mmCIF file as gemmi writes it, N, C-alpha and C atoms, coordinates in Angstrom:
data_model
loop_
_atom_site.group_PDB
_atom_site.id
_atom_site.type_symbol
_atom_site.label_atom_id
_atom_site.label_alt_id
_atom_site.label_comp_id
_atom_site.label_asym_id
_atom_site.label_entity_id
_atom_site.label_seq_id
_atom_site.pdbx_PDB_ins_code
_atom_site.Cartn_x
_atom_site.Cartn_y
_atom_site.Cartn_z
_atom_site.occupancy
_atom_site.B_iso_or_equiv
_atom_site.pdbx_formal_charge
_atom_site.auth_seq_id
_atom_site.auth_asym_id
_atom_site.pdbx_PDB_model_num
ATOM 1 N N . MET Axp A 1 ? 75.722 137.823 158.333 1 0 ? 1 A 1
ATOM 2 C CA . MET Axp A 1 ? 75.217 138.96 157.612 1 0 ? 1 A 1
ATOM 3 C C . MET Axp A 1 ? 74.543 138.509 156.33 1 0 ? 1 A 1
ATOM 4 N N . ASN Axp A 2 ? 73.422 139.074 156.059 1 0 ? 2 A 1
ATOM 5 C CA . ASN Axp A 2 ? 72.69 138.728 154.843 1 0 ? 2 A 1
ATOM 6 C C . ASN Axp A 2 ? 72.879 139.844 153.826 1 0 ? 2 A 1
ATOM 7 N N . GLN Axp A 3 ? 73.684 139.588 152.814 1 0 ? 3 A 1
ATOM 8 C CA . GLN Axp A 3 ? 73.918 140.581 151.78 1 0 ? 3 A 1
ATOM 9 C C . GLN Axp A 3 ? 73.027 140.279 150.594 1 0 ? 3 A 1
ATOM 10 N N . ARG Axp A 4 ? 72.561 141.323 149.974 1 0 ? 4 A 1
ATOM 11 C CA . ARG Axp A 4 ? 71.746 141.148 148.773 1 0 ? 4 A 1
ATOM 12 C C . ARG Axp A 4 ? 72.613 141.404 147.549 1 0 ? 4 A 1
ATOM 13 N N . TYR Axp A 5 ? 72.484 140.524 146.6 1 0 ? 5 A 1
ATOM 14 C CA . TYR Axp A 5 ? 73.221 140.643 145.356 1 0 ? 5 A 1
ATOM 15 C C . TYR Axp A 5 ? 72.242 141.002 144.252 1 0 ? 5 A 1
ATOM 16 N N . ALA Axp A 6 ? 72.71 141.831 143.332 1 0 ? 6 A 1
ATOM 17 C CA . ALA Axp A 6 ? 71.869 142.191 142.192 1 0 ? 6 A 1
ATOM 18 C C . ALA Axp A 6 ? 71.644 140.946 141.348 1 0 ? 6 A 1
ATOM 19 N N . SER Axp A 7 ? 70.412 140.752 140.95 1 0 ? 7 A 1
ATOM 20 C CA . SER Axp A 7 ? 70.112 139.6 140.113 1 0 ? 7 A 1
ATOM 21 C C . SER Axp A 7 ? 69.133 140.011 139.031 1 0 ? 7 A 1
ATOM 22 N N . GLN Axp A 8 ? 69.051 139.17 138.037 1 0 ? 8 A 1
ATOM 23 C CA . GLN Axp A 8 ? 68.109 139.415 136.955 1 0 ? 8 A 1
ATOM 24 C C . GLN Axp A 8 ? 67.3 138.158 136.716 1 0 ? 8 A 1
ATOM 25 N N . LYS Axp A 9 ? 66.125 138.331 136.176 1 0 ? 9 A 1
ATOM 26 C CA . LYS Axp A 9 ? 65.229 137.217 135.867 1 0 ? 9 A 1
ATOM 27 C C . LYS Axp A 9 ? 65.419 136.84 134.407 1 0 ? 9 A 1
ATOM 28 N N . LEU Axp A 10 ? 65.325 135.555 134.145 1 0 ? 10 A 1
ATOM 29 C CA . LEU Axp A 10 ? 65.468 135.049 132.786 1 0 ? 10 A 1
ATOM 30 C C . LEU Axp A 10 ? 64.356 134.041 132.546 1 0 ? 10 A 1
ATOM 31 N N . GLU Axp A 11 ? 63.572 134.27 131.517 1 0 ? 11 A 1
ATOM 32 C CA . GLU Axp A 11 ? 62.498 133.351 131.129 1 0 ? 11 A 1
ATOM 33 C C . GLU Axp A 11 ? 63.082 132.361 130.128 1 0 ? 11 A 1
ATOM 34 N N . VAL Axp A 12 ? 63.013 131.064 130.455 1 0 ? 12 A 1
ATOM 35 C CA . VAL Axp A 12 ? 63.594 130.033 129.594 1 0 ? 12 A 1
ATOM 36 C C . VAL Axp A 12 ? 62.579 128.925 129.366 1 0 ? 12 A 1
ATOM 37 N N . GLN Axp A 13 ? 62.882 128.089 128.39 1 0 ? 13 A 1
ATOM 38 C CA . GLN Axp A 13 ? 62.065 126.9 128.141 1 0 ? 13 A 1
ATOM 39 C C . GLN Axp A 13 ? 62.971 125.682 128.102 1 0 ? 13 A 1
ATOM 40 N N . ILE Axp A 14 ? 62.532 124.659 128.815 1 0 ? 14 A 1
ATOM 41 C CA . ILE Axp A 14 ? 63.232 123.376 128.794 1 0 ? 14 A 1
ATOM 42 C C . ILE Axp A 14 ? 62.202 122.318 128.443 1 0 ? 14 A 1
ATOM 43 N N . MET Axp A 15 ? 62.434 121.651 127.349 1 0 ? 15 A 1
ATOM 44 C CA . MET Axp A 15 ? 61.536 120.613 126.846 1 0 ? 15 A 1
ATOM 45 C C . MET Axp A 15 ? 60.095 121.126 126.771 1 0 ? 15 A 1
ATOM 46 N N . GLY Axp A 16 ? 59.949 122.361 126.28 1 0 ? 16 A 1
ATOM 47 C CA . GLY Axp A 16 ? 58.628 122.931 126.06 1 0 ? 16 A 1
ATOM 48 C C . GLY Axp A 16 ? 57.964 123.533 127.279 1 0 ? 16 A 1
ATOM 49 N N . GLN Axp A 17 ? 58.581 123.449 128.433 1 0 ? 17 A 1
ATOM 50 C CA . GLN Axp A 17 ? 57.993 124.007 129.651 1 0 ? 17 A 1
ATOM 51 C C . GLN Axp A 17 ? 58.754 125.266 130.044 1 0 ? 17 A 1
ATOM 52 N N . SER Axp A 18 ? 58.001 126.327 130.386 1 0 ? 18 A 1
ATOM 53 C CA . SER Axp A 18 ? 58.611 127.606 130.744 1 0 ? 18 A 1
ATOM 54 C C . SER Axp A 18 ? 59.033 127.635 132.203 1 0 ? 18 A 1
ATOM 55 N N . TYR Axp A 19 ? 60.164 128.272 132.442 1 0 ? 19 A 1
ATOM 56 C CA . TYR Axp A 19 ? 60.69 128.48 133.792 1 0 ? 19 A 1
ATOM 57 C C . TYR Axp A 19 ? 61.195 129.912 133.883 1 0 ? 19 A 1
ATOM 58 N N . THR Axp A 20 ? 60.996 130.548 135.023 1 0 ? 20 A 1
ATOM 59 C CA . THR Axp A 20 ? 61.585 131.848 135.299 1 0 ? 20 A 1
ATOM 60 C C . THR Axp A 20 ? 62.715 131.618 136.287 1 0 ? 20 A 1
ATOM 61 N N . LEU Axp A 21 ? 63.926 131.957 135.876 1 0 ? 21 A 1
ATOM 62 C CA . LEU Axp A 21 ? 65.113 131.713 136.688 1 0 ? 21 A 1
ATOM 63 C C . LEU Axp A 21 ? 65.77 133.035 137.059 1 0 ? 21 A 1
ATOM 64 N N . SER Axp A 22 ? 66.455 133.049 138.171 1 0 ? 22 A 1
ATOM 65 C CA . SER Axp A 22 ? 67.239 134.208 138.591 1 0 ? 22 A 1
ATOM 66 C C . SER Axp A 22 ? 68.708 133.891 138.401 1 0 ? 22 A 1
ATOM 67 N N . CYS Axp A 23 ? 69.461 134.915 138.058 1 0 ? 23 A 1
ATOM 68 C CA . CYS Axp A 23 ? 70.904 134.756 137.943 1 0 ? 23 A 1
ATOM 69 C C . CYS Axp A 23 ? 71.563 136.084 138.298 1 0 ? 23 A 1
ATOM 70 N N . PRO Axp A 24 ? 72.839 136.057 138.653 1 0 ? 24 A 1
ATOM 71 C CA . PRO Axp A 24 ? 73.536 137.304 138.959 1 0 ? 24 A 1
ATOM 72 C C . PRO Axp A 24 ? 73.588 138.202 137.728 1 0 ? 24 A 1
ATOM 73 N N . GLU Axp A 25 ? 73.663 139.497 137.955 1 0 ? 25 A 1
ATOM 74 C CA . GLU Axp A 25 ? 73.823 140.434 136.843 1 0 ? 25 A 1
ATOM 75 C C . GLU Axp A 25 ? 75.022 140.001 136.006 1 0 ? 25 A 1
ATOM 76 N N . GLY Axp A 26 ? 74.844 139.984 134.7 1 0 ? 26 A 1
ATOM 77 C CA . GLY Axp A 26 ? 75.914 139.578 133.797 1 0 ? 26 A 1
ATOM 78 C C . GLY Axp A 26 ? 76.03 138.07 133.614 1 0 ? 26 A 1
ATOM 79 N N . GLY Axp A 27 ? 75.173 137.305 134.277 1 0 ? 27 A 1
ATOM 80 C CA . GLY Axp A 27 ? 75.268 135.854 134.191 1 0 ? 27 A 1
ATOM 81 C C . GLY Axp A 27 ? 74.25 135.215 133.269 1 0 ? 27 A 1
ATOM 82 N N . ALA Axp A 28 ? 73.468 136.037 132.565 1 0 ? 28 A 1
ATOM 83 C CA . ALA Axp A 28 ? 72.388 135.498 131.732 1 0 ? 28 A 1
ATOM 84 C C . ALA Axp A 28 ? 72.912 134.616 130.603 1 0 ? 28 A 1
ATOM 85 N N . ALA Axp A 29 ? 74.009 135.009 129.981 1 0 ? 29 A 1
ATOM 86 C CA . ALA Axp A 29 ? 74.538 134.224 128.854 1 0 ? 29 A 1
ATOM 87 C C . ALA Axp A 29 ? 74.991 132.838 129.322 1 0 ? 29 A 1
ATOM 88 N N . ALA Axp A 30 ? 75.677 132.783 130.459 1 0 ? 30 A 1
ATOM 89 C CA . ALA Axp A 30 ? 76.138 131.495 130.985 1 0 ? 30 A 1
ATOM 90 C C . ALA Axp A 30 ? 74.95 130.625 131.395 1 0 ? 30 A 1
ATOM 91 N N . LEU Axp A 31 ? 73.945 131.239 132.008 1 0 ? 31 A 1
ATOM 92 C CA . LEU Axp A 31 ? 72.756 130.485 132.397 1 0 ? 31 A 1
ATOM 93 C C . LEU Axp A 31 ? 72.025 129.976 131.161 1 0 ? 31 A 1
ATOM 94 N N . GLN Axp A 32 ? 71.933 130.804 130.124 1 0 ? 32 A 1
ATOM 95 C CA . GLN Axp A 32 ? 71.26 130.378 128.899 1 0 ? 32 A 1
ATOM 96 C C . GLN Axp A 32 ? 72.009 129.22 128.247 1 0 ? 32 A 1
ATOM 97 N N . ASP Axp A 33 ? 73.345 129.248 128.301 1 0 ? 33 A 1
ATOM 98 C CA . ASP Axp A 33 ? 74.133 128.123 127.779 1 0 ? 33 A 1
ATOM 99 C C . ASP Axp A 33 ? 73.805 126.836 128.536 1 0 ? 33 A 1
ATOM 100 N N . ALA Axp A 34 ? 73.677 126.948 129.865 1 0 ? 34 A 1
ATOM 101 C CA . ALA Axp A 34 ? 73.332 125.777 130.677 1 0 ? 34 A 1
ATOM 102 C C . ALA Axp A 34 ? 71.931 125.279 130.333 1 0 ? 34 A 1
ATOM 103 N N . VAL Axp A 35 ? 70.995 126.203 130.175 1 0 ? 35 A 1
ATOM 104 C CA . VAL Axp A 35 ? 69.619 125.842 129.809 1 0 ? 35 A 1
ATOM 105 C C . VAL Axp A 35 ? 69.612 125.126 128.465 1 0 ? 35 A 1
ATOM 106 N N . ASP Axp A 36 ? 70.361 125.657 127.507 1 0 ? 36 A 1
ATOM 107 C CA . ASP Axp A 36 ? 70.421 125.039 126.179 1 0 ? 36 A 1
ATOM 108 C C . ASP Axp A 36 ? 70.975 123.617 126.255 1 0 ? 36 A 1
ATOM 109 N N . LYS Axp A 37 ? 71.998 123.411 127.09 1 0 ? 37 A 1
ATOM 110 C CA . LYS Axp A 37 ? 72.593 122.08 127.255 1 0 ? 37 A 1
ATOM 111 C C . LYS Axp A 37 ? 71.58 121.114 127.87 1 0 ? 37 A 1
ATOM 112 N N . VAL Axp A 38 ? 70.894 121.566 128.928 1 0 ? 38 A 1
ATOM 113 C CA . VAL Axp A 38 ? 69.895 120.717 129.586 1 0 ? 38 A 1
ATOM 114 C C . VAL Axp A 38 ? 68.753 120.4 128.629 1 0 ? 38 A 1
ATOM 115 N N . ASP Axp A 39 ? 68.272 121.417 127.92 1 0 ? 39 A 1
ATOM 116 C CA . ASP Axp A 39 ? 67.165 121.217 126.983 1 0 ? 39 A 1
ATOM 117 C C . ASP Axp A 39 ? 67.552 120.226 125.89 1 0 ? 39 A 1
ATOM 118 N N . ALA Axp A 40 ? 68.731 120.402 125.311 1 0 ? 40 A 1
ATOM 119 C CA . ALA Axp A 40 ? 69.172 119.501 124.24 1 0 ? 40 A 1
ATOM 120 C C . ALA Axp A 40 ? 69.313 118.067 124.748 1 0 ? 40 A 1
ATOM 121 N N . THR Axp A 41 ? 69.865 117.913 125.944 1 0 ? 41 A 1
ATOM 122 C CA . THR Axp A 41 ? 70.051 116.575 126.504 1 0 ? 41 A 1
ATOM 123 C C . THR Axp A 41 ? 68.712 115.918 126.802 1 0 ? 41 A 1
ATOM 124 N N . MET Axp A 42 ? 67.797 116.675 127.414 1 0 ? 42 A 1
ATOM 125 C CA . MET Axp A 42 ? 66.481 116.118 127.734 1 0 ? 42 A 1
ATOM 126 C C . MET Axp A 42 ? 65.698 115.779 126.468 1 0 ? 42 A 1
ATOM 127 N N . CYS Axp A 43 ? 65.758 116.652 125.469 1 0 ? 43 A 1
ATOM 128 C CA . CYS Axp A 43 ? 65.034 116.387 124.219 1 0 ? 43 A 1
ATOM 129 C C . CYS Axp A 43 ? 65.595 115.162 123.502 1 0 ? 43 A 1
ATOM 130 N N . ALA Axp A 44 ? 66.909 114.985 123.545 1 0 ? 44 A 1
ATOM 131 C CA . ALA Axp A 44 ? 67.515 113.809 122.911 1 0 ? 44 A 1
ATOM 132 C C . ALA Axp A 44 ? 67.042 112.525 123.589 1 0 ? 44 A 1
ATOM 133 N N . ILE Axp A 45 ? 66.957 112.55 124.911 1 0 ? 45 A 1
ATOM 134 C CA . ILE Axp A 45 ? 66.47 111.37 125.643 1 0 ? 45 A 1
ATOM 135 C C . ILE Axp A 45 ? 65.004 111.12 125.308 1 0 ? 45 A 1
ATOM 136 N N . ARG Axp A 46 ? 64.203 112.181 125.321 1 0 ? 46 A 1
ATOM 137 C CA . ARG Axp A 46 ? 62.777 112.043 124.994 1 0 ? 46 A 1
ATOM 138 C C . ARG Axp A 46 ? 62.598 111.527 123.572 1 0 ? 46 A 1
ATOM 139 N N . ASP Axp A 47 ? 63.362 112.082 122.627 1 0 ? 47 A 1
ATOM 140 C CA . ASP Axp A 47 ? 63.212 111.715 121.218 1 0 ? 47 A 1
ATOM 141 C C . ASP Axp A 47 ? 63.684 110.297 120.927 1 0 ? 47 A 1
ATOM 142 N N . ALA Axp A 48 ? 64.503 109.731 121.814 1 0 ? 48 A 1
ATOM 143 C CA . ALA Axp A 48 ? 64.912 108.337 121.642 1 0 ? 48 A 1
ATOM 144 C C . ALA Axp A 48 ? 63.7 107.418 121.779 1 0 ? 48 A 1
ATOM 145 N N . GLY Axp A 49 ? 62.638 107.917 122.465 1 0 ? 49 A 1
ATOM 146 C CA . GLY Axp A 49 ? 61.353 107.246 122.451 1 0 ? 49 A 1
ATOM 147 C C . GLY Axp A 49 ? 61.062 106.239 123.528 1 0 ? 49 A 1
ATOM 148 N N . ARG Axp A 50 ? 62.043 105.855 124.302 1 0 ? 50 A 1
ATOM 149 C CA . ARG Axp A 50 ? 61.788 104.801 125.284 1 0 ? 50 A 1
ATOM 150 C C . ARG Axp A 50 ? 61.274 105.341 126.613 1 0 ? 50 A 1
ATOM 151 N N . ILE Axp A 51 ? 61.603 106.571 126.949 1 0 ? 51 A 1
ATOM 152 C CA . ILE Axp A 51 ? 61.239 107.12 128.257 1 0 ? 51 A 1
ATOM 153 C C . ILE Axp A 51 ? 60.291 108.29 128.048 1 0 ? 51 A 1
ATOM 154 N N . LYS Axp A 52 ? 59.175 108.263 128.734 1 0 ? 52 A 1
ATOM 155 C CA . LYS Axp A 52 ? 58.152 109.298 128.574 1 0 ? 52 A 1
ATOM 156 C C . LYS Axp A 52 ? 58.047 110.221 129.783 1 0 ? 52 A 1
ATOM 157 N N . SER Axp A 53 ? 58.37 109.731 130.965 1 0 ? 53 A 1
ATOM 158 C CA . SER Axp A 53 ? 58.221 110.51 132.193 1 0 ? 53 A 1
ATOM 159 C C . SER Axp A 53 ? 59.227 111.662 132.222 1 0 ? 53 A 1
ATOM 160 N N . ARG Axp A 54 ? 58.713 112.876 132.399 1 0 ? 54 A 1
ATOM 161 C CA . ARG Axp A 54 ? 59.576 114.062 132.461 1 0 ? 54 A 1
ATOM 162 C C . ARG Axp A 54 ? 60.591 113.933 133.601 1 0 ? 54 A 1
ATOM 163 N N . ASP Axp A 55 ? 60.165 113.377 134.737 1 0 ? 55 A 1
ATOM 164 C CA . ASP Axp A 55 ? 61.071 113.212 135.877 1 0 ? 55 A 1
ATOM 165 C C . ASP Axp A 55 ? 62.22 112.267 135.54 1 0 ? 55 A 1
ATOM 166 N N . ARG Axp A 56 ? 61.907 111.156 134.917 1 0 ? 56 A 1
ATOM 167 C CA . ARG Axp A 56 ? 62.956 110.193 134.551 1 0 ? 56 A 1
ATOM 168 C C . ARG Axp A 56 ? 63.892 110.784 133.503 1 0 ? 56 A 1
ATOM 169 N N . ILE Axp A 57 ? 63.32 111.519 132.559 1 0 ? 57 A 1
ATOM 170 C CA . ILE Axp A 57 ? 64.146 112.18 131.544 1 0 ? 57 A 1
ATOM 171 C C . ILE Axp A 57 ? 65.092 113.167 132.214 1 0 ? 57 A 1
ATOM 172 N N . ALA Axp A 58 ? 64.587 113.938 133.181 1 0 ? 58 A 1
ATOM 173 C CA . ALA Axp A 58 ? 65.418 114.92 133.885 1 0 ? 58 A 1
ATOM 174 C C . ALA Axp A 58 ? 66.555 114.239 134.647 1 0 ? 58 A 1
ATOM 175 N N . VAL Axp A 59 ? 66.243 113.134 135.322 1 0 ? 59 A 1
ATOM 176 C CA . VAL Axp A 59 ? 67.278 112.415 136.073 1 0 ? 59 A 1
ATOM 177 C C . VAL Axp A 59 ? 68.339 111.87 135.124 1 0 ? 59 A 1
ATOM 178 N N . LEU Axp A 60 ? 67.925 111.265 134.029 1 0 ? 60 A 1
ATOM 179 C CA . LEU Axp A 60 ? 68.896 110.734 133.063 1 0 ? 60 A 1
ATOM 180 C C . LEU Axp A 60 ? 69.726 111.849 132.442 1 0 ? 60 A 1
ATOM 181 N N . ALA Axp A 61 ? 69.099 112.984 132.16 1 0 ? 61 A 1
ATOM 182 C CA . ALA Axp A 61 ? 69.844 114.123 131.616 1 0 ? 61 A 1
ATOM 183 C C . ALA Axp A 61 ? 70.89 114.599 132.619 1 0 ? 61 A 1
ATOM 184 N N . CYS Axp A 62 ? 70.51 114.692 133.892 1 0 ? 62 A 1
ATOM 185 C CA . CYS Axp A 62 ? 71.469 115.09 134.936 1 0 ? 62 A 1
ATOM 186 C C . CYS Axp A 62 ? 72.637 114.12 135.002 1 0 ? 62 A 1
ATOM 187 N N . LEU Axp A 63 ? 72.337 112.84 134.953 1 0 ? 63 A 1
ATOM 188 C CA . LEU Axp A 63 ? 73.398 111.833 135.001 1 0 ? 63 A 1
ATOM 189 C C . LEU Axp A 63 ? 74.315 111.931 133.785 1 0 ? 63 A 1
ATOM 190 N N . ASN Axp A 64 ? 73.735 112.127 132.609 1 0 ? 64 A 1
ATOM 191 C CA . ASN Axp A 64 ? 74.549 112.265 131.395 1 0 ? 64 A 1
ATOM 192 C C . ASN Axp A 64 ? 75.459 113.483 131.478 1 0 ? 64 A 1
ATOM 193 N N . ILE Axp A 65 ? 74.905 114.609 131.915 1 0 ? 65 A 1
ATOM 194 C CA . ILE Axp A 65 ? 75.689 115.842 132.008 1 0 ? 65 A 1
ATOM 195 C C . ILE Axp A 65 ? 76.769 115.709 133.08 1 0 ? 65 A 1
ATOM 196 N N . ALA Axp A 66 ? 76.434 115.1 134.227 1 0 ? 66 A 1
ATOM 197 C CA . ALA Axp A 66 ? 77.424 114.896 135.287 1 0 ? 66 A 1
ATOM 198 C C . ALA Axp A 66 ? 78.552 113.982 134.807 1 0 ? 66 A 1
ATOM 199 N N . HIS Axp A 67 ? 78.193 112.953 134.043 1 0 ? 67 A 1
ATOM 200 C CA . HIS Axp A 67 ? 79.207 112.046 133.495 1 0 ? 67 A 1
ATOM 201 C C . HIS Axp A 67 ? 80.136 112.801 132.541 1 0 ? 67 A 1
ATOM 202 N N . GLU Axp A 68 ? 79.57 113.615 131.664 1 0 ? 68 A 1
ATOM 203 C CA . GLU Axp A 68 ? 80.383 114.415 130.741 1 0 ? 68 A 1
ATOM 204 C C . GLU Axp A 68 ? 81.305 115.354 131.502 1 0 ? 68 A 1
ATOM 205 N N . LEU Axp A 69 ? 80.784 115.992 132.544 1 0 ? 69 A 1
ATOM 206 C CA . LEU Axp A 69 ? 81.585 116.91 133.349 1 0 ? 69 A 1
ATOM 207 C C . LEU Axp A 69 ? 82.741 116.174 134.014 1 0 ? 69 A 1
ATOM 208 N N . GLY Axp A 70 ? 82.458 115.019 134.6 1 0 ? 70 A 1
ATOM 209 C CA . GLY Axp A 70 ? 83.513 114.231 135.23 1 0 ? 70 A 1
ATOM 210 C C . GLY Axp A 70 ? 84.579 113.809 134.239 1 0 ? 70 A 1
ATOM 211 N N . ARG Axp A 71 ? 84.147 113.396 133.06 1 0 ? 71 A 1
ATOM 212 C CA . ARG Axp A 71 ? 85.092 112.996 132.014 1 0 ? 71 A 1
ATOM 213 C C . ARG Axp A 71 ? 85.95 114.187 131.583 1 0 ? 71 A 1
ATOM 214 N N . ASP Axp A 72 ? 85.317 115.352 131.408 1 0 ? 72 A 1
ATOM 215 C CA . ASP Axp A 72 ? 86.055 116.549 131.004 1 0 ? 72 A 1
ATOM 216 C C . ASP Axp A 72 ? 87.044 116.983 132.084 1 0 ? 72 A 1
ATOM 217 N N . GLN Axp A 73 ? 86.642 116.884 133.355 1 0 ? 73 A 1
ATOM 218 C CA . GLN Axp A 73 ? 87.54 117.247 134.449 1 0 ? 73 A 1
ATOM 219 C C . GLN Axp A 73 ? 88.72 116.293 134.525 1 0 ? 73 A 1
ATOM 220 N N . ALA Axp A 74 ? 88.475 115.01 134.327 1 0 ? 74 A 1
ATOM 221 C CA . ALA Axp A 74 ? 89.564 114.03 134.338 1 0 ? 74 A 1
ATOM 222 C C . ALA Axp A 74 ? 90.525 114.295 133.187 1 0 ? 74 A 1
ATOM 223 N N . GLU Axp A 75 ? 89.98 114.619 132.028 1 0 ? 75 A 1
ATOM 224 C CA . GLU Axp A 75 ? 90.832 114.918 130.875 1 0 ? 75 A 1
ATOM 225 C C . GLU Axp A 75 ? 91.666 116.162 131.124 1 0 ? 75 A 1
ATOM 226 N N . ALA Axp A 76 ? 91.067 117.183 131.719 1 0 ? 76 A 1
ATOM 227 C CA . ALA Axp A 76 ? 91.803 118.41 132.03 1 0 ? 76 A 1
ATOM 228 C C . ALA Axp A 76 ? 92.918 118.123 133.034 1 0 ? 76 A 1
ATOM 229 N N . SER Axp A 77 ? 92.634 117.272 134.011 1 0 ? 77 A 1
ATOM 230 C CA . SER Axp A 77 ? 93.644 116.898 135.002 1 0 ? 77 A 1
ATOM 231 C C . SER Axp A 77 ? 94.796 116.152 134.337 1 0 ? 77 A 1
ATOM 232 N N . HIS Axp A 78 ? 94.461 115.241 133.422 1 0 ? 78 A 1
ATOM 233 C CA . HIS Axp A 78 ? 95.507 114.507 132.704 1 0 ? 78 A 1
ATOM 234 C C . HIS Axp A 78 ? 96.337 115.454 131.842 1 0 ? 78 A 1
ATOM 235 N N . GLN Axp A 79 ? 95.689 116.401 131.194 1 0 ? 79 A 1
ATOM 236 C CA . GLN Axp A 79 ? 96.412 117.365 130.364 1 0 ? 79 A 1
ATOM 237 C C . GLN Axp A 79 ? 97.36 118.203 131.216 1 0 ? 79 A 1
ATOM 238 N N . GLN Axp A 80 ? 96.889 118.606 132.399 1 0 ? 80 A 1
ATOM 239 C CA . GLN Axp A 80 ? 97.726 119.4 133.293 1 0 ? 80 A 1
ATOM 240 C C . GLN Axp A 80 ? 98.933 118.579 133.751 1 0 ? 80 A 1
ATOM 241 N N . ARG Axp A 81 ? 98.693 117.331 134.096 1 0 ? 81 A 1
ATOM 242 C CA . ARG Axp A 81 ? 99.789 116.461 134.534 1 0 ? 81 A 1
ATOM 243 C C . ARG Axp A 81 ? 100.792 116.238 133.398 1 0 ? 81 A 1
ATOM 244 N N . LEU Axp A 82 ? 100.286 115.994 132.186 1 0 ? 82 A 1
ATOM 245 C CA . LEU Axp A 82 ? 101.182 115.818 131.038 1 0 ? 82 A 1
ATOM 246 C C . LEU Axp A 82 ? 101.991 117.078 130.776 1 0 ? 82 A 1
ATOM 247 N N . GLY Axp A 83 ? 101.343 118.231 130.909 1 0 ? 83 A 1
ATOM 248 C CA . GLY Axp A 83 ? 102.059 119.494 130.734 1 0 ? 83 A 1
ATOM 249 C C . GLY Axp A 83 ? 103.195 119.633 131.734 1 0 ? 83 A 1
ATOM 250 N N . GLY Axp A 84 ? 102.942 119.251 132.98 1 0 ? 84 A 1
ATOM 251 C CA . GLY Axp A 84 ? 103.988 119.298 134.004 1 0 ? 84 A 1
ATOM 252 C C . GLY Axp A 84 ? 105.128 118.345 133.695 1 0 ? 84 A 1
ATOM 253 N N . LEU Axp A 85 ? 104.797 117.146 133.223 1 0 ? 85 A 1
ATOM 254 C CA . LEU Axp A 85 ? 105.836 116.177 132.863 1 0 ? 85 A 1
ATOM 255 C C . LEU Axp A 85 ? 106.667 116.666 131.683 1 0 ? 85 A 1
ATOM 256 N N . ILE Axp A 86 ? 106.013 117.273 130.711 1 0 ? 86 A 1
ATOM 257 C CA . ILE Axp A 86 ? 106.741 117.812 129.556 1 0 ? 86 A 1
ATOM 258 C C . ILE Axp A 86 ? 107.679 118.922 130.001 1 0 ? 86 A 1
ATOM 259 N N . ASP Axp A 87 ? 107.216 119.79 130.903 1 0 ? 87 A 1
ATOM 260 C CA . ASP Axp A 87 ? 108.072 120.86 131.425 1 0 ? 87 A 1
ATOM 261 C C . ASP Axp A 87 ? 109.292 120.281 132.131 1 0 ? 87 A 1
ATOM 262 N N . ARG Axp A 88 ? 109.085 119.23 132.937 1 0 ? 88 A 1
ATOM 263 C CA . ARG Axp A 88 ? 110.212 118.611 133.64 1 0 ? 88 A 1
ATOM 264 C C . ARG Axp A 88 ? 111.195 117.982 132.657 1 0 ? 88 A 1
ATOM 265 N N . LEU Axp A 89 ? 110.665 117.344 131.613 1 0 ? 89 A 1
ATOM 266 C CA . LEU Axp A 89 ? 111.547 116.76 130.59 1 0 ? 89 A 1
ATOM 267 C C . LEU Axp A 89 ? 112.33 117.843 129.866 1 0 ? 89 A 1
ATOM 268 N N . ASP Axp A 90 ? 111.657 118.933 129.525 1 0 ? 90 A 1
ATOM 269 C CA . ASP Axp A 90 ? 112.342 120.047 128.862 1 0 ? 90 A 1
ATOM 270 C C . ASP Axp A 90 ? 113.466 120.594 129.733 1 0 ? 90 A 1
ATOM 271 N N . GLN Axp A 91 ? 113.203 120.738 131.03 1 0 ? 91 A 1
ATOM 272 C CA . GLN Axp A 91 ? 114.232 121.245 131.947 1 0 ? 91 A 1
ATOM 273 C C . GLN Axp A 91 ? 115.399 120.269 132.048 1 0 ? 91 A 1
ATOM 274 N N . ALA Axp A 92 ? 115.089 118.977 132.112 1 0 ? 92 A 1
ATOM 275 C CA . ALA Axp A 92 ? 116.148 117.967 132.203 1 0 ? 92 A 1
ATOM 276 C C . ALA Axp A 92 ? 116.991 117.958 130.934 1 0 ? 92 A 1
ATOM 277 N N . LEU Axp A 93 ? 116.335 118.058 129.792 1 0 ? 93 A 1
ATOM 278 C CA . LEU Axp A 93 ? 117.072 118.078 128.525 1 0 ? 93 A 1
ATOM 279 C C . LEU Axp A 93 ? 117.901 119.347 128.398 1 0 ? 93 A 1
ATOM 280 N N . ALA Axp A 94 ? 117.357 120.46 128.843 1 0 ? 94 A 1
ATOM 281 C CA . ALA Axp A 94 ? 118.086 121.726 128.767 1 0 ? 94 A 1
ATOM 282 C C . ALA Axp A 94 ? 119.316 121.693 129.666 1 0 ? 94 A 1
ATOM 283 N N . SER Axp A 95 ? 119.208 121.082 130.838 1 0 ? 95 A 1
ATOM 284 C CA . SER Axp A 95 ? 120.366 121.023 131.739 1 0 ? 95 A 1
ATOM 285 C C . SER Axp A 95 ? 121.423 120.066 131.197 1 0 ? 95 A 1
ATOM 286 N N . ASN Axp A 96 ? 121.02 119.045 130.447 1 0 ? 96 A 1
ATOM 287 C CA . ASN Axp A 96 ? 121.981 118.128 129.83 1 0 ? 96 A 1
ATOM 288 C C . ASN Axp A 96 ? 122.665 118.756 128.631 1 0 ? 96 A 1
ATOM 289 N N . ASP Axp A 97 ? 121.999 119.699 127.964 1 0 ? 97 A 1
ATOM 290 C CA . ASP Axp A 97 ? 122.568 120.356 126.792 1 0 ? 97 A 1
ATOM 291 C C . ASP Axp A 97 ? 123.531 121.472 127.166 1 0 ? 97 A 1
ATOM 292 N N . SER Axp A 98 ? 123.473 121.961 128.39 1 0 ? 98 A 1
ATOM 293 C CA . SER Axp A 98 ? 124.333 123.084 128.772 1 0 ? 98 A 1
ATOM 294 C C . SER Axp A 98 ? 125.775 122.609 128.891 1 0 ? 98 A 1
ATOM 295 N N . PRO Axp A 99 ? 126.724 123.485 128.487 1 0 ? 99 A 1
ATOM 296 C CA . PRO Axp A 99 ? 128.138 123.089 128.545 1 0 ? 99 A 1
ATOM 297 C C . PRO Axp A 99 ? 128.595 122.908 129.994 1 0 ? 99 A 1
ATOM 298 N N . ASP Axp A 100 ? 129.463 121.931 130.19 1 0 ? 100 A 1
ATOM 299 C CA . ASP Axp A 100 ? 129.984 121.654 131.54 1 0 ? 100 A 1
ATOM 300 C C . ASP Axp A 100 ? 131.158 122.511 131.866 1 0 ? 100 A 1
């Protein structure tokens, strides 16, 4: 079945070039945040001065953002695991403190 979802158009600029993007209703703010991240990353690479090709800048920006995402996901996983270990320690300490 082909369902149609309500969407909205968003005009954005990335590294000075305009793009018209579609996003789900209510998703414009999240999409704009993503656009801002991509634009900032691409501009930083361009401004470093060594790479001029828009395609190469885009690929490097994607790699940088993917690396950051992977690092953030790994950190979140470690935090979750540490939280679980702390909970287990708290339970063990609480059971040792209870009167026999």
